[in-house]
C-alpha positions as CSV (number, residue, x, y, z in Angstrom):
1,X,-3.2,-15.1,2.1
2,X,-1.4,-16.2,-1.0
3,X,-4.3,-13.6,-2.7
4,X,-3.7,-10.9,0.0
5,X,0.5,-10.9,-1.1
6,X,-0.4,-11.3,-5.1
7,X,-2.8,-8.2,-4.4
8,X,-0.4,-5.9,-3.2
9,X,2.4,-7.1,-5.1
10,X,0.2,-6.0,-8.0
11,X,-0.5,-2.4,-6.6
12,X,3.0,-2.2,-5.5
13,X,4.0,-2.9,-9.4
14,X,1.5,0.4,-9.6
15,X,3.2,2.1,-7.3
16,X,6.8,1.5,-8.4
17,X,6.1,2.6,-11.5
18,X,3.8,5.8,-11.3
19,X,4.1,6.9,-7.9
20,X,3.1,6.8,-4.4
21,X,-0.3,8.1,-6.0
22,X,-1.0,4.2,-7.1
23,X,-1.9,3.1,-4.5
24,X,-5.1,4.5,-5.1
25,X,-5.9,1.1,-6.5
26,X,-5.7,-0.6,-3.2
27,X,-8.5,-0.2,-2.1
28,X,-10.6,-1.0,-5.6
29,X,-8.1,-4.5,-5.1
30,X,-9.4,-5.2,-1.8
31,X,-13.0,-4.3,-2.7
32,X,-13.0,-6.7,-6.1
33,X,-10.3,-9.4,-5.1
34,X,-11.4,-9.6,-1.2
35,X,-14.9,-8.8,-1.3
36,X,-14.0,-6.5,1.5
37,X,-16.0,-2.7,1.5
38,X,-14.7,0.6,1.3
39,X,-14.2,1.3,4.5
40,X,-12.8,-2.2,5.4
41,X,-10.2,-1.4,2.8
42,X,-9.0,1.5,3.4
43,X,-6.8,1.5,6.4
44,X,-5.2,-2.0,5.1
45,X,-4.7,0.5,1.4
46,X,-3.5,3.0,3.7
47,X,-0.3,1.4,5.0
48,X,0.3,0.5,1.9
49,X,0.7,4.0,0.5
50,X,1.9,4.8,4.1
51,X,5.6,2.6,3.8
52,X,5.3,2.9,-0.4
53,X,6.0,6.8,0.4
54,X,8.3,6.8,3.3
55,X,10.7,4.7,1.1
56,X,10.4,7.7,-1.1
57,X,10.2,10.4,1.5
58,X,13.5,8.4,2.8
59,X,15.4,9.6,-0.4
60,X,14.4,12.5,-0.6
61,X,15.7,13.4,2.8
62,X,19.2,12.0,2.1
63,X,19.0,14.0,-1.3
64,X,17.8,16.8,0.8
65,X,15.1,18.0,-1.4
66,X,12.1,17.6,0.8
67,X,10.8,21.0,2.1
68,X,10.3,19.8,5.5
69,X,8.7,22.8,7.2
70,X,6.0,22.5,4.2
71,X,5.6,19.6,4.9
72,X,5.4,19.6,8.9
73,X,2.7,22.3,7.9
74,X,0.2,20.2,5.5
75,X,0.9,17.1,7.3
76,X,-0.9,18.4,11.2
77,X,-3.5,20.1,9.6
78,X,-4.2,16.6,7.4
79,X,-3.8,14.3,11.2
80,X,-6.2,16.0,12.5
81,X,-8.5,15.5,10.6
82,X,-7.6,12.1,9.7
83,X,-9.8,10.8,13.2
84,X,-12.6,12.1,11.5
85,X,-12.5,10.9,7.9
86,X,-11.8,7.3,9.2
87,X,-15.5,7.7,11.7
88,X,-17.5,9.5,9.1
89,X,-16.0,6.0,6.6
90,X,-18.2,4.3,9.6
91,X,-20.6,6.3,9.3
92,X,-21.6,6.0,5.8
93,X,-23.2,3.8,3.3
94,X,-20.9,1.4,1.8
95,X,-22.5,2.6,-2.0
96,X,-22.0,6.1,-1.2
97,X,-18.3,5.7,-0.7
98,X,-17.7,3.2,-3.4
99,X,-19.4,6.4,-5.4
100,X,-17.6,9.1,-4.2
101,X,-13.9,6.7,-4.8
102,X,-15.4,6.0,-8.1
103,X,-15.0,9.7,-8.4
104,X,-12.6,10.8,-6.8
105,X,-10.8,7.9,-9.4
106,X,-12.0,9.8,-12.5
107,X,-11.0,13.0,-11.4
108,X,-7.0,11.2,-11.4
109,X,-7.6,9.7,-14.3
110,X,-8.3,13.3,-15.9
111,X,-4.8,14.9,-14.1
112,X,-2.6,12.4,-15.5
113,X,-4.0,12.6,-18.7
114,X,-4.3,16.1,-18.8
115,X,0.4,15.9,-17.8
116,X,0.9,13.2,-20.4
117,X,-0.3,16.0,-23.2
118,X,0.6,19.3,-21.5
119,X,3.3,19.0,-19.2
120,X,2.8,19.0,-15.1
121,X,4.2,22.5,-14.6
122,X,1.8,25.6,-12.4
123,X,-0.4,27.5,-14.8
124,X,0.3,30.3,-12.5
125,X,3.5,32.9,-12.8
126,X,6.3,32.4,-10.0
127,X,5.1,36.2,-9.0
128,X,1.7,35.1,-8.1
129,X,2.3,32.4,-6.1
130,X,1.9,32.8,-2.6
131,X,5.1,30.0,-1.9
132,X,8.2,31.6,-2.7
133,X,11.5,31.0,-1.6
134,X,14.1,33.4,-0.6
135,X,16.4,33.6,-3.3
136,X,19.7,33.6,-1.1
137,X,18.5,31.0,1.8
138,X,16.5,28.9,-0.5
139,X,14.2,28.8,2.1
140,X,10.2,29.3,1.7
141,X,9.2,33.1,2.5
142,X,6.1,32.6,4.8
143,X,3.2,34.6,4.9
144,X,-0.5,34.1,5.9
145,X,-1.4,33.2,2.1
146,X,1.5,30.9,1.8
147,X,0.6,29.2,5.0
148,X,-3.8,29.1,4.8
149,X,-3.1,27.9,1.4
150,X,-1.1,24.7,2.0
151,X,-2.8,23.9,5.4
152,X,-6.0,24.1,3.4
153,X,-4.7,21.1,1.2
154,X,-3.6,19.5,4.4
155,X,-6.8,19.1,6.1
156,X,-8.4,18.1,2.3
157,X,-6.2,15.1,2.5
158,X,-6.5,14.1,5.9
159,X,-9.8,14.2,5.6
160,X,-10.1,11.9,1.8
161,X,-7.0,9.8,3.8
162,X,-8.9,8.3,6.6
163,X,-12.3,8.0,4.6
164,X,-11.0,6.6,1.4
165,X,-7.8,5.2,1.9
166,X,-6.3,7.4,-0.1
167,X,-2.5,9.0,0.7
168,X,-3.9,12.4,-0.8
169,X,-1.4,12.9,-3.0
170,X,-3.4,13.8,-5.9
171,X,-4.3,16.9,-3.6
172,X,-0.8,17.9,-2.1
173,X,1.2,17.3,-5.5
174,X,-1.3,19.7,-7.4
175,X,-1.3,21.9,-4.7
176,X,2.6,22.6,-3.5
177,X,2.9,23.4,-7.7
178,X,0.2,25.4,-8.0
179,X,1.2,27.3,-5.5
180,X,4.8,27.4,-4.7
181,X,7.8,27.6,-6.9
182,X,9.7,24.1,-6.2
183,X,11.2,22.5,-8.6
184,X,8.8,18.8,-9.2
185,X,11.3,16.6,-7.9
186,X,11.2,19.0,-4.7
187,X,7.4,18.7,-5.2
188,X,7.2,15.2,-5.3
189,X,9.4,14.3,-2.3
190,X,7.8,16.9,-0.3
191,X,4.5,15.3,-0.8
192,X,5.5,11.7,-0.4
193,X,6.3,13.1,2.7
194,X,3.4,14.7,3.5
195,X,1.5,10.9,2.6
196,X,3.7,8.7,4.9
197,X,2.8,11.5,7.8
198,X,-0.9,11.5,7.1
199,X,-1.3,7.4,6.5
200,X,0.8,6.0,9.6
201,X,-2.4,8.5,11.1
202,X,-5.1,6.9,9.6
203,X,-4.0,3.4,9.8
204,X,-2.6,3.7,13.3
205,X,-6.4,5.3,14.2
206,X,-8.6,2.8,12.2
207,X,-6.2,-0.1,14.4
208,X,-7.0,1.3,17.5
209,X,-10.1,1.4,16.8
210,X,-10.4,-1.9,15.9
211,X,-11.0,-1.7,12.7
212,X,-7.8,-3.0,10.8
213,X,-7.7,-6.5,9.7
214,X,-4.5,-7.8,10.0
215,X,-4.4,-11.3,8.7
216,X,-5.0,-9.0,5.2
217,X,-3.2,-6.4,6.4
218,X,0.1,-7.7,6.5
219,X,0.5,-10.1,3.7
220,X,-1.0,-7.7,0.7
221,X,1.6,-5.1,2.7
222,X,4.5,-7.3,2.4
223,X,3.4,-7.7,-1.6
224,X,3.0,-5.0,-2.7
225,X,6.7,-3.7,-1.0
226,X,8.0,-6.9,-3.1
227,X,5.8,-5.8,-6.8
228,X,7.2,-1.7,-5.5
229,X,10.7,-2.7,-6.1
230,X,10.2,-4.1,-9.5
231,X,8.4,-1.7,-10.7
232,X,11.4,0.6,-9.9
233,X,13.1,-0.8,-11.4
234,X,10.6,-1.5,-14.4
235,X,10.0,2.1,-14.3
236,X,13.1,3.8,-15.7
237,X,12.7,1.9,-18.9
238,X,9.7,3.3,-20.1
239,X,8.1,6.3,-21.3
240,X,6.5,8.2,-18.0
241,X,4.1,9.8,-20.9
242,X,2.6,6.6,-21.7
243,X,3.0,5.3,-17.9
244,X,0.6,8.1,-17.5
245,X,-2.1,7.5,-20.0
246,X,-2.4,3.7,-18.7
247,X,-2.1,5.0,-15.1
248,X,-5.4,6.9,-16.8
249,X,-7.5,4.2,-18.7
250,X,-6.9,1.9,-15.6
251,X,-8.7,4.1,-13.2
252,X,-11.0,4.9,-15.8
253,X,-11.4,1.6,-15.9
254,X,-11.8,0.3,-12.3
255,X,-13.6,4.0,-11.1
256,X,-16.7,2.6,-13.7
257,X,-16.7,-0.7,-12.1
258,X,-16.7,1.0,-8.5
259,X,-19.4,3.4,-10.1
260,X,-21.4,0.1,-10.8
261,X,-21.2,-1.9,-7.3
262,X,-22.3,1.3,-5.5
263,X,-25.0,1.6,-7.6
């Protein structure tokens, strides 16, 4: 129990420094620290991610920067596919799951390193983005292409959440950046709302199917909350660019470890 709290606090610290995306390290921490399988660690990691994302989403809602219609659409498509991801995680070999997780970590490392060098703005000009806001109302002008693109992102996030115990922020944030004209703070807040809803579904699904270890999950989540609060205070003192580079380095190292474990 003590080790679970400590590991949760470390993961929470990373989430506080880097955002809810840092929760992707929850599963590796449980795999290497408590010798759980990826399938066993996934639901526990999702709980920590869910709590972190929910806190960020609440702050965003109070600030009125969450695009709740877009968040509901993305989350709804993701929620439908979360159970499929959970089921698939129970069917696949542990080595295969570890290898898939390692590849996801490498992708996250690449994206963070790229953003640290070039910034996180979309490469598409506004007139090419399918989801743009009305000048007067500030609301999205909904089109079939807009809804399809956002729903597709939600589908991928949902499957990965159930399969690997990740919130899917590394899918929803780039999608919102690429396909919408939202400002970055609104992108992050909307993405956190999606992550919270999808992660909660994954946790509930796992608990209902008896795949959640409460003895580890509850203290781990508690430690994550404490670590996240601490990390949030530290993040204001550190350079975002350096944090992204450090996070990319950690993800790369952990990815190598997961790949070795898979082999």
